[in-house]
N, C-alpha and C positions, 0 to 999 in steps of 0.2 A: 161280923165287924172287920174281920181281916180282909174279906173281899172288898168291902167298902173302903178300907185304907188303900188297897192296891189300886182301886179305881181312882181314888182321890189324887194319888201321886201322878196319874197321867196328865193332870193339868199343870204340872210344875214346868215353868219356863224360866231360865236364869239368864240374866245379862252379865257378861263376863269381861274382864279387863285384866292387864297383867303388867309386869315390870321387866327390867333387864337393861340391855343395851339399845343402840340404834336399831330400828327395823330393818331386817334383811330384805333388799329389794328383790322383788319377783322379776320374772323375765320382762325385758323391754321397759323396765322402769327408768325413765330419765328425769322425772321431776322428784328428786330424792330429798328426804327430810332427815336432819340430824337430830331431831328430838328423841330423847330417850323414852323408854316405855313408862317410866315413871312420870315424865312430863306430859305424855299423851293422856295417861290416866288421869292426872290432875286436871288437865284442860277439859277433858270430856266430862269428868265429874262436875266441874264448875258450870259447863254448858247445860248438863241435865238439870241443874237446879234453876236454870232460867227458863225452861220450857213449860209453858202454861197450856199448851194444846197440841194435838198431833192427830194424824190418820195412820191407820195400820192395816195390813193385810197378813192373814195367817193361813198357812196350809199345814195339815197334819196328816200322817198315815201311821196307823198303829195295828199291830198283830199281837193279839192276846192268846196265849196257849194256857188253858186251864188244866188243873190236875188230872181230871178224867179223860184227857186226850183230845177234847173238843177245842175248837179255836174260834175266835171272834175277830174279824177284820173291821176296822173302823177308819174313816177318813173325815176330814173337816175342811171346809173352806170358809173363812170369815173375812168381812170387811168391817172396820170399826173406826170411830173417831171419838176422841175424848177431850174435854176442857176440865182442867183440874180444879179451878176455882172460878166461880161456884161449881160444884160437881155436875157434870153434864156428859153425856155420851150416847152413841148408837152402836148397836151390833146387828149385822145382817149377814146371814150365811146359812150353811147347811151342814149337818153332821150326818153321814151315811154309815150304816152298820150292816154287815152280812150275818144274817140268822144262822147259827152254827148247825142246826139240824137240816133245814131245807135250803140253805144257801141263798135264800131270797134276800135282796137288798132293800133296806129300809131307810128312806130319806126323812131326816127330822129337821124342819126349819128352825132356825134360831133368830129371832127378831126382838130387839129391845130398844127403847128410846128413853132417856131421862133428861129433863131439863130443869132448871131452877124454877122457872115460871109454871111450866105445865105438869110436872110431876113424872112418875115412872110408869111406862107402858110396856107390856110384854105380850107377844103373839103366841097363842096356844093352837098348835096345828091340829090336834084331835078335835077341837071344837071349831077350827077355822074361824077364830075370833080373836080380837084384841081385848085385853083387860088392863085396867088401871089399878096398880098396886100401891100400898103405902110407901112412902118416900122416906124410908128409915135405913137404907142400906148405904155403905160407903162405896166409892168408886172401885177402890181395890178389891172389895168383896165381890162386887157384881162382875168385874172383868176376870177375876181369878176362875169364876165359874166357867168362863168360856176359854180358859187357858191362855189369857192374854195378860201380860204384865203392864201396869200403868206407870209406875214410878221407877224409872231407870236409875235415878240418884240413889235410892235405897238399894238397888241391886248392885251398883258399883261399890258402895261402902261395904256391902256384905262380902264381896269377893276379894277385898283388898288384901286380906290375910293369906290368900292363895295365889298372890301375884307371881311368886317365884316359879310356879308351875306352868305358866303361859309361855307359848312361843310368840314371836313378834315379827310381822312382815309388813311390807308396804308395796302398793302399786302407784301409779301416777296420781291417783285420786283418793286412795283409802288406805287406812291402816287396817291390818287383819290380825286379830288377837285369838289364839286357839288354845284351849285346854283339853288335854286328854286325862280323864279322871276315872279311877276305879279303886276299889278297896276301902278299907276302914277309915283311911285319912280323910275321905270326902263325905263320910256320914255326918260329920258336924255341919258341913255346908248344906246338906240336903235338909237336915233337921231345921236349921236357921231359915232356909228358904221356905219351908213349909210353914214354919211359925209366922213368917212374914206375910205369905200370901193366903194361907188357910189356917186362920187362928183356932178354928174348932177341930182340926184334924187330931186323931189319936196319936200323938207324937211317941207315946211310950211303946207303940208297936214297931218303931223303926229298927229295934234291935234284931227283929226277925226278917229284915230285908237285906238284899245285897244289890249293889249297883255295879254293873259290869259294861265295859265297852262303851262308856259314855264320853261324849265330846261336846264341847261348846265352841262356837265360832262367832265372833262379834266383829262386824264391819263398821268402822268409824271414819266419817269424812275428814279428810286432812285439812279442809280450809275452815269448816264450821265446828268440827268436833261432834256433830250430831251422830247419833247411832242410826245407822242406815238399815242394818239387817242383823238378825240373830238366828243362828241355826243350833238346834239341839237335837242330838242323837242319843237315845238312852235305852239301856236295857235293865229292867228291874225284875228280880226274882223274889218270891216269898213262899215259905212253907205254909200250906193250908191243908189242914187235916191229914198230915202225913205224906202229902204230894206237893210238888213244886209247880207254882203258877209263874208264868213269865210274860212280861210285856216288852215289846220292842217298838219303840215309838220314835219317829222323826218329825221334827217341827221346824218350819221356816217362818219367821215373822219379818216383814219389812215395814219401815216407818218413813213417813213423809209429811208434808204440809205442816211442819213445825211452827207453832204460834200463829197458825193461818186457818184454824179450824172452827167452824161454827155448827152448832147442832140445832136443827129445825125438825120438829115432829110433823109429819104429813097431816094435812087438815082432815083427811078421812079417818086416820087413826083417832084424832081428838074427838071427832064427832060421833064415832061409832063404838068406841071402847066401853066395856062394861066395868063398872068400879067394884073392887073388892076390899072389904074392910076385915082385918083380923088382928 
């Protein structure tokens, strides 16, 4: 169960924002904004509530050191699109893992489609086949399995209480908000984040976790207040059977095509998928 919890936490991705004074201009910034961090936060939060669809690209690298001295290296590259109402999405990418004993690289395709009209389809690489599954999962549940957050508005509200801990910078085109988080102060943030994105995770085991050298960086467009990019670097440690297991994960998610995304399931998937009922 503890190993399951540690693996589940690798999917955590947080959208961050902050407060304070006017953003510090970075080098060569001539188009300067006088908005305060509170004002940028409010405008971005308002904008997120207006977003009905988007595309995203996520890259992730992860090094897991287990208590027995073995290591597992994992990477992921994902493209996705989502429509919030009615719930529709696609995910297309690959998760690659290095086998700790042989050092062989294992590539695992991840492909999913769901639309309101056609239902939910998933590709199973071991069978080299598409399957149609019951359409009873929510968008947040499905996207969290792929490590992607769908509802930025919920994330911004979650982090409002940590606003004082963020730094605030600007370029000609963007606001850059950064949080350096470690220690017990941010355990509440992680607990609420997991409850938001993974409702079935064993939250009671968080007391045995430590979060070190964690940083979040959010890039917000100065004109539209859209969230353009999220970077998360996190080190998680956990005691397992008297030894310490550690995960070092770096994730970058970029967002675009706001309110301009449509989801279409390829015809060959619709024609050839095997239906599963359970």
